[in-house]
py3Dmol code that shows the C-alpha trace and the ligand (Angstrom):
import py3Dmol

protein = """\
ATOM      1  CA  MET A   1      59.868 102.215 104.288  1.00  0.00           C
ATOM      2  CA  SER A   2      59.854 105.395 106.321  1.00  0.00           C
ATOM      3  CA  GLU A   3      58.872 103.578 109.519  1.00  0.00           C
ATOM      4  CA  GLN A   4      61.886 101.300 109.269  1.00  0.00           C
ATOM      5  CA  ALA A   5      64.556 102.093 111.831  1.00  0.00           C
ATOM      6  CA  ILE A   6      67.827 103.973 111.451  1.00  0.00           C
ATOM      7  CA  GLY A   7      70.675 101.580 112.299  1.00  0.00           C
ATOM      8  CA  VAL A   8      73.569 102.995 114.304  1.00  0.00           C
ATOM      9  CA  PHE A   9      76.677 101.117 115.386  1.00  0.00           C
ATOM     10  CA  ASP A  10      79.927 101.718 117.215  1.00  0.00           C
ATOM     11  CA  SER A  11      82.682  99.627 118.712  1.00  0.00           C
ATOM     12  CA  GLY A  12      81.126 100.342 122.103  1.00  0.00           C
ATOM     13  CA  LEU A  13      78.809 102.862 123.620  1.00  0.00           C
ATOM     14  CA  GLY A  14      80.505 106.031 122.282  1.00  0.00           C
ATOM     15  CA  GLY A  15      78.135 106.010 119.316  1.00  0.00           C
ATOM     16  CA  LEU A  16      75.322 106.829 121.696  1.00  0.00           C
ATOM     17  CA  THR A  17      76.542 110.441 121.496  1.00  0.00           C
ATOM     18  CA  ALA A  18      75.202 110.326 117.901  1.00  0.00           C
ATOM     19  CA  VAL A  19      71.955 108.690 119.053  1.00  0.00           C
ATOM     20  CA  LYS A  20      71.512 111.509 121.575  1.00  0.00           C
ATOM     21  CA  GLU A  21      71.521 114.025 118.715  1.00  0.00           C
ATOM     22  CA  LEU A  22      69.397 111.837 116.416  1.00  0.00           C
ATOM     23  CA  ILE A  23      66.670 111.746 119.057  1.00  0.00           C
ATOM     24  CA  LYS A  24      66.839 115.548 119.226  1.00  0.00           C
ATOM     25  CA  VAL A  25      66.660 116.222 115.482  1.00  0.00           C
ATOM     26  CA  LEU A  26      64.473 113.279 114.432  1.00  0.00           C
ATOM     27  CA  PRO A  27      62.321 112.403 117.466  1.00  0.00           C
ATOM     28  CA  GLN A  28      59.820 110.418 115.386  1.00  0.00           C
ATOM     29  CA  GLU A  29      62.426 107.997 114.001  1.00  0.00           C
ATOM     30  CA  ASN A  30      62.882 104.446 115.295  1.00  0.00           C
ATOM     31  CA  ILE A  31      66.516 103.621 116.069  1.00  0.00           C
ATOM     32  CA  VAL A  32      68.337 100.320 116.402  1.00  0.00           C
ATOM     33  CA  TYR A  33      71.715 100.685 118.110  1.00  0.00           C
ATOM     34  CA  PHE A  34      74.446  98.073 118.194  1.00  0.00           C
ATOM     35  CA  GLY A  35      77.506  98.498 120.432  1.00  0.00           C
ATOM     36  CA  ASP A  36      80.201  95.876 119.928  1.00  0.00           C
ATOM     37  CA  THR A  37      81.136  96.023 123.596  1.00  0.00           C
ATOM     38  CA  ALA A  38      82.753  92.573 123.565  1.00  0.00           C
ATOM     39  CA  ARG A  39      85.372  93.754 121.048  1.00  0.00           C
ATOM     40  CA  VAL A  40      85.889  97.426 121.987  1.00  0.00           C
ATOM     41  CA  PRO A  41      88.314  99.112 121.370  1.00  0.00           C
ATOM     42  CA  TYR A  42      88.608  98.966 117.589  1.00  0.00           C
ATOM     43  CA  GLY A  43      91.014 101.892 117.420  1.00  0.00           C
ATOM     44  CA  THR A  44      94.150  99.905 118.255  1.00  0.00           C
ATOM     45  CA  ARG A  45      93.396  96.991 115.878  1.00  0.00           C
ATOM     46  CA  SER A  46      94.596  96.275 112.347  1.00  0.00           C
ATOM     47  CA  ASP A  47      92.733  97.689 109.342  1.00  0.00           C
ATOM     48  CA  GLU A  48      91.789  94.167 108.255  1.00  0.00           C
ATOM     49  CA  THR A  49      90.175  93.391 111.627  1.00  0.00           C
ATOM     50  CA  ILE A  50      88.336  96.735 111.769  1.00  0.00           C
ATOM     51  CA  LYS A  51      86.928  96.128 108.266  1.00  0.00           C
ATOM     52  CA  ARG A  52      85.748  92.617 109.201  1.00  0.00           C
ATOM     53  CA  TYR A  53      84.064  93.821 112.397  1.00  0.00           C
ATOM     54  CA  ALA A  54      82.439  96.753 110.578  1.00  0.00           C
ATOM     55  CA  ARG A  55      80.937  94.428 107.964  1.00  0.00           C
ATOM     56  CA  GLN A  56      79.581  92.102 110.668  1.00  0.00           C
ATOM     57  CA  ASP A  57      78.088  95.032 112.585  1.00  0.00           C
ATOM     58  CA  SER A  58      76.430  96.359 109.411  1.00  0.00           C
ATOM     59  CA  ASP A  59      75.064  92.915 108.509  1.00  0.00           C
ATOM     60  CA  PHE A  60      73.535  92.641 111.972  1.00  0.00           C
ATOM     61  CA  LEU A  61      71.756  95.986 111.510  1.00  0.00           C
ATOM     62  CA  LEU A  62      70.608  94.972 108.013  1.00  0.00           C
ATOM     63  CA  SER A  63      69.059  91.846 109.561  1.00  0.00           C
ATOM     64  CA  LYS A  64      66.888  94.277 111.571  1.00  0.00           C
ATOM     65  CA  GLY A  65      65.586  95.838 108.339  1.00  0.00           C
ATOM     66  CA  VAL A  66      67.087  99.304 108.802  1.00  0.00           C
ATOM     67  CA  LYS A  67      66.704 101.970 106.094  1.00  0.00           C
ATOM     68  CA  LEU A  68      69.993 103.805 106.775  1.00  0.00           C
ATOM     69  CA  ILE A  69      73.190 102.799 108.539  1.00  0.00           C
ATOM     70  CA  ILE A  70      75.349 105.213 110.506  1.00  0.00           C
ATOM     71  CA  ALA A  71      78.837 104.130 111.570  1.00  0.00           C
ATOM     72  CA  ALA A  72      78.954 106.312 114.675  1.00  0.00           C
ATOM     73  CA  CYS A  73      82.593 105.424 115.100  1.00  0.00           C
ATOM     74  CA  GLY A  74      85.512 107.494 113.879  1.00  0.00           C
ATOM     75  CA  THR A  75      87.654 104.397 113.514  1.00  0.00           C
ATOM     76  CA  VAL A  76      85.228 102.458 111.307  1.00  0.00           C
ATOM     77  CA  SER A  77      84.407 105.569 109.256  1.00  0.00           C
ATOM     78  CA  SER A  78      88.123 106.138 108.619  1.00  0.00           C
ATOM     79  CA  VAL A  79      89.197 102.592 107.857  1.00  0.00           C
ATOM     80  CA  ALA A  80      86.236 100.563 106.529  1.00  0.00           C
ATOM     81  CA  THR A  81      85.592 102.983 103.661  1.00  0.00           C
ATOM     82  CA  GLU A  82      84.308 100.220 101.352  1.00  0.00           C
ATOM     83  CA  LEU A  83      81.053 100.303 103.348  1.00  0.00           C
ATOM     84  CA  TYR A  84      80.179 103.511 101.492  1.00  0.00           C
ATOM     85  CA  ASP A  85      79.775 101.567  98.234  1.00  0.00           C
ATOM     86  CA  THR A  86      78.800  98.050  99.211  1.00  0.00           C
ATOM     87  CA  LEU A  87      75.752  98.325 101.463  1.00  0.00           C
ATOM     88  CA  PRO A  88      72.229  97.887 100.058  1.00  0.00           C
ATOM     89  CA  VAL A  89      70.946 100.885 102.068  1.00  0.00           C
ATOM     90  CA  PRO A  90      72.272 104.478 102.384  1.00  0.00           C
ATOM     91  CA  PHE A  91      75.282 104.712 104.682  1.00  0.00           C
ATOM     92  CA  THR A  92      77.237 107.460 106.375  1.00  0.00           C
ATOM     93  CA  GLY A  93      80.245 107.551 108.601  1.00  0.00           C
ATOM     94  CA  VAL A  94      81.312 110.527 110.705  1.00  0.00           C
ATOM     95  CA  VAL A  95      84.242 111.880 108.688  1.00  0.00           C
ATOM     96  CA  TYR A  96      82.600 113.943 105.950  1.00  0.00           C
ATOM     97  CA  PRO A  97      80.006 115.834 108.052  1.00  0.00           C
ATOM     98  CA  THR A  98      82.480 116.460 110.877  1.00  0.00           C
ATOM     99  CA  ALA A  99      85.202 117.781 108.567  1.00  0.00           C
ATOM    100  CA  ALA A 100      82.651 120.032 106.830  1.00  0.00           C
ATOM    101  CA  ALA A 101      81.537 121.510 110.167  1.00  0.00           C
ATOM    102  CA  ALA A 102      85.156 122.177 111.177  1.00  0.00           C
ATOM    103  CA  VAL A 103      85.991 123.887 107.868  1.00  0.00           C
ATOM    104  CA  LYS A 104      82.941 126.094 108.375  1.00  0.00           C
ATOM    105  CA  ALA A 105      83.850 126.881 111.993  1.00  0.00           C
ATOM    106  CA  THR A 106      87.527 127.828 111.730  1.00  0.00           C
ATOM    107  CA  ARG A 107      88.393 131.514 111.555  1.00  0.00           C
ATOM    108  CA  CYS A 108      92.200 131.336 111.709  1.00  0.00           C
ATOM    109  CA  GLY A 109      92.476 128.311 109.401  1.00  0.00           C
ATOM    110  CA  LYS A 110      94.116 126.010 111.963  1.00  0.00           C
ATOM    111  CA  ILE A 111      92.169 122.858 112.847  1.00  0.00           C
ATOM    112  CA  GLY A 112      93.168 120.148 115.323  1.00  0.00           C
ATOM    113  CA  ILE A 113      92.014 116.553 114.954  1.00  0.00           C
ATOM    114  CA  ILE A 114      92.003 114.003 117.755  1.00  0.00           C
ATOM    115  CA  GLY A 115      90.932 110.386 117.414  1.00  0.00           C
ATOM    116  CA  THR A 116      92.010 106.814 117.940  1.00  0.00           C
ATOM    117  CA  SER A 117      95.364 105.604 116.599  1.00  0.00           C
ATOM    118  CA  ALA A 118      93.725 103.917 113.586  1.00  0.00           C
ATOM    119  CA  THR A 119      91.779 107.084 112.753  1.00  0.00           C
ATOM    120  CA  VAL A 120      94.803 109.369 112.943  1.00  0.00           C
ATOM    121  CA  LYS A 121      96.964 106.896 111.004  1.00  0.00           C
ATOM    122  CA  SER A 122      94.389 106.859 108.198  1.00  0.00           C
ATOM    123  CA  CYS A 123      94.502 110.711 107.913  1.00  0.00           C
ATOM    124  CA  SER A 124      90.799 110.498 107.007  1.00  0.00           C
ATOM    125  CA  TYR A 125      89.715 113.812 108.557  1.00  0.00           C
ATOM    126  CA  LYS A 126      92.867 115.556 107.361  1.00  0.00           C
ATOM    127  CA  LYS A 127      92.325 114.442 103.743  1.00  0.00           C
ATOM    128  CA  GLU A 128      88.662 115.456 103.840  1.00  0.00           C
ATOM    129  CA  ILE A 129      89.446 118.899 105.308  1.00  0.00           C
ATOM    130  CA  LEU A 130      92.129 119.554 102.690  1.00  0.00           C
ATOM    131  CA  ARG A 131      89.808 118.320  99.936  1.00  0.00           C
ATOM    132  CA  GLN A 132      87.294 120.945 101.077  1.00  0.00           C
ATOM    133  CA  ASP A 133      89.854 123.745 101.613  1.00  0.00           C
ATOM    134  CA  ASP A 134      93.536 123.165 100.917  1.00  0.00           C
ATOM    135  CA  ARG A 135      94.611 126.415 102.639  1.00  0.00           C
ATOM    136  CA  ILE A 136      93.794 125.013 106.075  1.00  0.00           C
ATOM    137  CA  LYS A 137      96.579 123.906 108.425  1.00  0.00           C
ATOM    138  CA  VAL A 138      95.794 120.630 110.136  1.00  0.00           C
ATOM    139  CA  PHE A 139      97.287 119.171 113.334  1.00  0.00           C
ATOM    140  CA  GLN A 140      96.592 115.567 114.334  1.00  0.00           C
ATOM    141  CA  GLN A 141      97.054 113.683 117.595  1.00  0.00           C
ATOM    142  CA  ASP A 142      95.923 110.177 118.499  1.00  0.00           C
ATOM    143  CA  CYS A 143      94.502 109.940 122.029  1.00  0.00           C
ATOM    144  CA  PRO A 144      93.916 106.235 122.739  1.00  0.00           C
ATOM    145  CA  LEU A 145      93.855 106.746 126.505  1.00  0.00           C
ATOM    146  CA  PHE A 146      90.770 108.973 126.189  1.00  0.00           C
ATOM    147  CA  VAL A 147      88.730 105.901 125.178  1.00  0.00           C
ATOM    148  CA  SER A 148      89.944 103.994 128.258  1.00  0.00           C
ATOM    149  CA  LEU A 149      89.255 106.963 130.535  1.00  0.00           C
ATOM    150  CA  VAL A 150      85.676 107.260 129.288  1.00  0.00           C
ATOM    151  CA  GLU A 151      84.983 103.505 129.280  1.00  0.00           C
ATOM    152  CA  ASN A 152      86.205 103.385 132.896  1.00  0.00           C
ATOM    153  CA  GLY A 153      84.232 106.395 134.107  1.00  0.00           C
ATOM    154  CA  PHE A 154      87.121 108.885 134.420  1.00  0.00           C
ATOM    155  CA  ILE A 155      85.215 111.784 132.907  1.00  0.00           C
ATOM    156  CA  SER A 156      85.080 114.625 135.402  1.00  0.00           C
ATOM    157  CA  ALA A 157      86.783 117.846 134.295  1.00  0.00           C
ATOM    158  CA  ASP A 158      88.057 118.159 137.883  1.00  0.00           C
ATOM    159  CA  ASP A 159      89.696 114.733 137.925  1.00  0.00           C
ATOM    160  CA  ASP A 160      93.491 115.099 138.117  1.00  0.00           C
ATOM    161  CA  ILE A 161      94.070 112.021 135.945  1.00  0.00           C
ATOM    162  CA  VAL A 162      91.775 113.366 133.218  1.00  0.00           C
ATOM    163  CA  LYS A 163      93.468 116.784 133.368  1.00  0.00           C
ATOM    164  CA  LEU A 164      96.915 115.229 133.132  1.00  0.00           C
ATOM    165  CA  VAL A 165      96.084 113.061 130.099  1.00  0.00           C
ATOM    166  CA  VAL A 166      94.336 115.956 128.352  1.00  0.00           C
ATOM    167  CA  GLU A 167      97.371 118.183 128.841  1.00  0.00           C
ATOM    168  CA  ARG A 168      99.801 115.479 127.687  1.00  0.00           C
ATOM    169  CA  TYR A 169      97.903 114.901 124.435  1.00  0.00           C
ATOM    170  CA  LEU A 170      96.854 118.464 123.594  1.00  0.00           C
ATOM    171  CA  LYS A 171      99.832 120.587 124.651  1.00  0.00           C
ATOM    172  CA  GLU A 172     101.391 120.737 121.195  1.00  0.00           C
ATOM    173  CA  MET A 173      98.118 121.619 119.463  1.00  0.00           C
ATOM    174  CA  LYS A 174      97.444 124.344 121.989  1.00  0.00           C
ATOM    175  CA  ASN A 175     100.856 125.842 121.230  1.00  0.00           C
ATOM    176  CA  GLU A 176     100.074 125.761 117.492  1.00  0.00           C
ATOM    177  CA  GLY A 177      97.133 128.110 118.102  1.00  0.00           C
ATOM    178  CA  ILE A 178      94.269 126.035 116.686  1.00  0.00           C
ATOM    179  CA  ASP A 179      90.811 127.624 116.996  1.00  0.00           C
ATOM    180  CA  THR A 180      88.801 124.491 116.102  1.00  0.00           C
ATOM    181  CA  LEU A 181      89.189 120.915 117.352  1.00  0.00           C
ATOM    182  CA  ILE A 182      87.515 117.867 115.849  1.00  0.00           C
ATOM    183  CA  LEU A 183      86.522 115.303 118.469  1.00  0.00           C
ATOM    184  CA  GLY A 184      87.086 112.578 115.894  1.00  0.00           C
ATOM    185  CA  CYS A 185      86.072 109.722 118.140  1.00  0.00           C
ATOM    186  CA  THR A 186      82.518 109.394 119.400  1.00  0.00           C
ATOM    187  CA  HIS A 187      83.756 108.704 122.933  1.00  0.00           C
ATOM    188  CA  PHE A 188      85.395 112.106 123.272  1.00  0.00           C
ATOM    189  CA  PRO A 189      82.363 114.396 123.749  1.00  0.00           C
ATOM    190  CA  ILE A 190      82.016 112.832 127.198  1.00  0.00           C
ATOM    191  CA  ILE A 191      85.228 114.589 128.283  1.00  0.00           C
ATOM    192  CA  ALA A 192      84.579 117.732 126.227  1.00  0.00           C
ATOM    193  CA  GLN A 193      84.502 119.908 129.338  1.00  0.00           C
ATOM    194  CA  ALA A 194      88.004 118.864 130.398  1.00  0.00           C
ATOM    195  CA  ILE A 195      89.272 119.429 126.844  1.00  0.00           C
ATOM    196  CA  SER A 196      87.630 122.838 126.641  1.00  0.00           C
ATOM    197  CA  ASP A 197      88.920 123.863 130.084  1.00  0.00           C
ATOM    198  CA  TYR A 198      92.457 123.086 128.927  1.00  0.00           C
ATOM    199  CA  LEU A 199      92.275 124.664 125.447  1.00  0.00           C
ATOM    200  CA  GLY A 200      90.207 127.676 126.508  1.00  0.00           C
ATOM    201  CA  GLY A 201      86.714 128.751 125.497  1.00  0.00           C
ATOM    202  CA  SER A 202      87.833 130.341 122.230  1.00  0.00           C
ATOM    203  CA  VAL A 203      88.509 126.915 120.687  1.00  0.00           C
ATOM    204  CA  THR A 204      85.392 125.454 119.042  1.00  0.00           C
ATOM    205  CA  LEU A 205      84.927 121.724 119.666  1.00  0.00           C
ATOM    206  CA  ILE A 206      83.278 119.792 116.837  1.00  0.00           C
ATOM    207  CA  ASP A 207      81.300 116.768 118.047  1.00  0.00           C
ATOM    208  CA  SER A 208      81.386 114.054 115.354  1.00  0.00           C
ATOM    209  CA  GLY A 209      78.247 112.333 116.669  1.00  0.00           C
ATOM    210  CA  LYS A 210      76.236 115.537 116.565  1.00  0.00           C
ATOM    211  CA  GLU A 211      77.345 116.576 113.068  1.00  0.00           C
ATOM    212  CA  THR A 212      76.668 113.098 111.723  1.00  0.00           C
ATOM    213  CA  ALA A 213      73.157 113.011 113.163  1.00  0.00           C
ATOM    214  CA  LEU A 214      72.370 116.298 111.397  1.00  0.00           C
ATOM    215  CA  TYR A 215      73.834 114.950 108.152  1.00  0.00           C
ATOM    216  CA  ALA A 216      71.827 111.717 108.447  1.00  0.00           C
ATOM    217  CA  ALA A 217      68.652 113.781 108.731  1.00  0.00           C
ATOM    218  CA  ASN A 218      69.583 115.461 105.416  1.00  0.00           C
ATOM    219  CA  ILE A 219      70.206 112.107 103.714  1.00  0.00           C
ATOM    220  CA  LEU A 220      66.823 110.765 104.828  1.00  0.00           C
ATOM    221  CA  GLY A 221      65.097 113.972 103.759  1.00  0.00           C
ATOM    222  CA  SER A 222      66.701 114.008 100.320  1.00  0.00           C
ATOM    223  CA  LYS A 223      65.785 110.355  99.704  1.00  0.00           C
ATOM    224  CA  GLY A 224      62.207 110.710 100.939  1.00  0.00           C
ATOM    225  CA  LEU A 225      62.893 108.289 103.778  1.00  0.00           C
ATOM    226  CA  LEU A 226      61.888 110.424 106.782  1.00  0.00           C
ATOM    227  CA  ASN A 227      59.348 108.901 109.119  1.00  0.00           C
ATOM    228  CA  THR A 228      56.390 111.263 108.933  1.00  0.00           C
ATOM    229  CA  SER A 229      54.514 109.628 111.809  1.00  0.00           C
ATOM    230  CA  SER A 230      53.374 111.996 114.548  1.00  0.00           C
ATOM    231  CA  THR A 231      54.276 109.597 117.359  1.00  0.00           C
ATOM    232  CA  LEU A 232      57.669 109.447 119.054  1.00  0.00           C
ATOM    233  CA  GLY A 233      60.027 106.767 117.753  1.00  0.00           C
ATOM    234  CA  SER A 234      61.499 103.962 119.834  1.00  0.00           C
ATOM    235  CA  CYS A 235      65.111 102.942 120.458  1.00  0.00           C
ATOM    236  CA  THR A 236      66.283  99.364 120.720  1.00  0.00           C
ATOM    237  CA  TYR A 237      69.778  98.656 122.013  1.00  0.00           C
ATOM    238  CA  TYR A 238      71.952  95.602 121.379  1.00  0.00           C
ATOM    239  CA  VAL A 239      75.405  94.892 122.813  1.00  0.00           C
ATOM    240  CA  SER A 240      77.801  91.989 122.276  1.00  0.00           C
ATOM    241  CA  ASP A 241      79.109  91.862 125.872  1.00  0.00           C
ATOM    242  CA  THR A 242      77.151  91.574 129.081  1.00  0.00           C
ATOM    243  CA  VAL A 243      74.173  93.913 129.448  1.00  0.00           C
ATOM    244  CA  GLU A 244      75.152  94.536 133.060  1.00  0.00           C
ATOM    245  CA  GLY A 245      76.146  98.152 133.539  1.00  0.00           C
ATOM    246  CA  PHE A 246      74.689  99.134 130.155  1.00  0.00           C
ATOM    247  CA  ARG A 247      72.046 101.424 131.662  1.00  0.00           C
ATOM    248  CA  LYS A 248      74.470 103.416 133.764  1.00  0.00           C
ATOM    249  CA  THR A 249      76.914 104.040 130.928  1.00  0.00           C
ATOM    250  CA  ALA A 250      74.142 104.613 128.379  1.00  0.00           C
ATOM    251  CA  ASP A 251      72.572 107.261 130.640  1.00  0.00           C
ATOM    252  CA  LEU A 252      75.900 109.059 130.657  1.00  0.00           C
ATOM    253  CA  PHE A 253      76.354 108.976 126.880  1.00  0.00           C
ATOM    254  CA  LEU A 254      72.734 109.864 126.126  1.00  0.00           C
ATOM    255  CA  GLY A 255      72.623 112.568 128.783  1.00  0.00           C
ATOM    256  CA  ARG A 256      69.297 111.213 130.068  1.00  0.00           C
ATOM    257  CA  SER A 257      67.774 108.056 131.471  1.00  0.00           C
ATOM    258  CA  VAL A 258      67.747 105.344 128.807  1.00  0.00           C
ATOM    259  CA  GLY A 259      64.900 103.674 130.698  1.00  0.00           C
ATOM    260  CA  GLN A 260      65.499 100.152 129.349  1.00  0.00           C
ATOM    261  CA  GLU A 261      68.036  97.362 129.180  1.00  0.00           C
ATOM    262  CA  ALA A 262      70.010  96.341 126.124  1.00  0.00           C
ATOM    263  CA  GLU A 263      69.636  92.930 124.543  1.00  0.00           C
ATOM    264  CA  HIS A 264      72.713  90.717 124.337  1.00  0.00           C
ATOM    265  CA  ILE A 265      73.841  89.453 120.919  1.00  0.00           C
ATOM    266  CA  SER A 266      76.494  86.759 120.926  1.00  0.00           C
ATOM    267  CA  LEU A 267      79.560  87.097 118.733  1.00  0.00           C
ATOM    268  CA  ASP A 268      78.555  83.796 117.070  1.00  0.00           C
ATOM    269  CA  VAL A 269      75.445  85.528 115.703  1.00  0.00           C
ATOM    270  CA  LEU A 270      77.599  88.349 114.344  1.00  0.00           C
ATOM    271  CA  ARG A 271      80.073  85.960 112.721  1.00  0.00           C
ATOM    272  CA  HIS A 272      77.319  83.599 111.422  1.00  0.00           C
TER     273      HIS A 272
END
"""
ligand_1 = """\
10
DGL
N 84.060 105.186 119.336
C 85.246 104.775 118.640
C 85.607 105.811 117.578
O 84.866 106.730 117.333
C 86.456 104.675 119.533
C 86.623 103.521 120.409
C 87.474 102.429 119.838
O 88.721 102.541 119.803
O 86.872 101.444 119.487
O 86.654 105.737 116.987
"""
view = py3Dmol.view(width=600, height=400)
view.addModel(protein, "pdb")
view.setStyle({"model": 0}, {"cartoon": {"style": "trace"}})
view.addModel(ligand_1, "xyz")
view.setStyle({"model": 1}, {"stick": {}})
view.zoomTo()
view.show()
């Protein structure tokens, strides 16, 4: 069992920010990643559609014999909550571990949350934060354009367009005096520098991919599912749109050379 892979999925390649951390904390684990690049973004779709896609993505990973599934997508984690109870293997989304890290980090008790429209509408992070500590003040803002900026390579902290969009979305939160900001979408760490430059260094940014990778390591440890092999694990990548351009974007999200192509999976296979 322990040599079976960890399955990770996202609507696109944002979930690779979680894979980046998984490789750091669990280098011996095998990972199967699925990015639903033919249907990204999920964050502007209806709950019903997001739930259907999430189930198909999970079924695809199960067909690869994974031992744990991580929805490395704030949108899926917020909306397709039935996955927590209906999968035959352990499952985690990003909401719980990310909210816990933010509650731990805040000093003034004011936390900002940014995510896709579906994530913010669901109030998933907000509810989880208040469940953990109901004295905390929470400020939410959906930032759908951030996903488009990242998917289209507008990521530099010096880029005027990036700066403008960051200011437009975060102005109100900045005025509220938050000291902690949840990057509630796995695409957002890619523009963390621009966000931090605008909010100032005293605001702690919480990376949902990173926190979830650490949490997944705990789940595997507590269930005796860690791969104890002494050799480095492998990563296999699948995408539902063309594999062209995968390497370049994946290098960016992983912060290193991915060194291999992704395999294409047609939507017909997902819908089977
Ligand atoms: N990576 C997805 C998330 O964390 C955002 C992209 C999308 O809208 O599909 O919510």
